[in-house]
N, C-alpha and C positions, 0 to 999 in steps of 0.2 A: 686113847688110840681110836675109838669109834668116831670121835669128832673130826679127827684129822682125815680119816677115810671118807667121811661124809663131805668134808670140804673138797677133797680131791675129786670125788664123784661129781659134785656140783660144778666144779671147774671144768671137768671133762664134758659135762652136759652143756655148759655154756659155750665151749669150743665147738661142739657139734651144732648148737643152735646157730652160731655165726657162720659155720660152714654151709649149713642148709640155706641160710639167707643169701650167701654168695652164689650158690647153685641156682637159686630162684632168679637172682638178678641176671645171671648169665643166660638163663632161659629167655628172659624178657629181651635182652639185647639181641640174641640170635633170632628170636621171632621178629623183632623189628627189622633186622637185616634181611630176613626172608621176605618181609612185606614190602621192602623198598626196592628190591631188585626186579628186573624184568628178565634177567638171564636165568633160564631154567636150571642150569648146572649150579649156579651160585645159590639159587633158592633151595635146591636139593641139599647142598652142603650145609646151609644154615639150618634147615629143618632137621638134618641128621645131628647137628650139634645140639639142637634143642632136645632131641631124644636122648643123646648121650648125657646131657646135664640132668635130665629127668631120672635117668638110671643112677647117676651119682647121688641125687637127692634121695631116692628110694633106699639106696645102700646106707646112707648116713642116718636116715630115719630108722632103719632096721637096727643099726648099731646103737642108736640113741635109746630105742625101746628096750633092747637087751640090757643096756647099762641101767636103765631105770628099774627093770624087773630083777636084775641079778644081784649078787652079793656086793658088798662095799667094794670100791675100787682098790 
């Protein structure tokens, strides 16, 4: 049973890794959008989106760390 729990835990960590990558890509896309626009309102929107995605990434990393340190899944 321990092996199955370890496998599940690793799969969950893999899912979180992928989700973190998606958040990072979104940050890059939104930062690019902010750099391309001359409209202050649009720039502000993109920069807020970057901040939002950074918050998502932090939350995912926190969950990932908890899963690594916690008991089997």
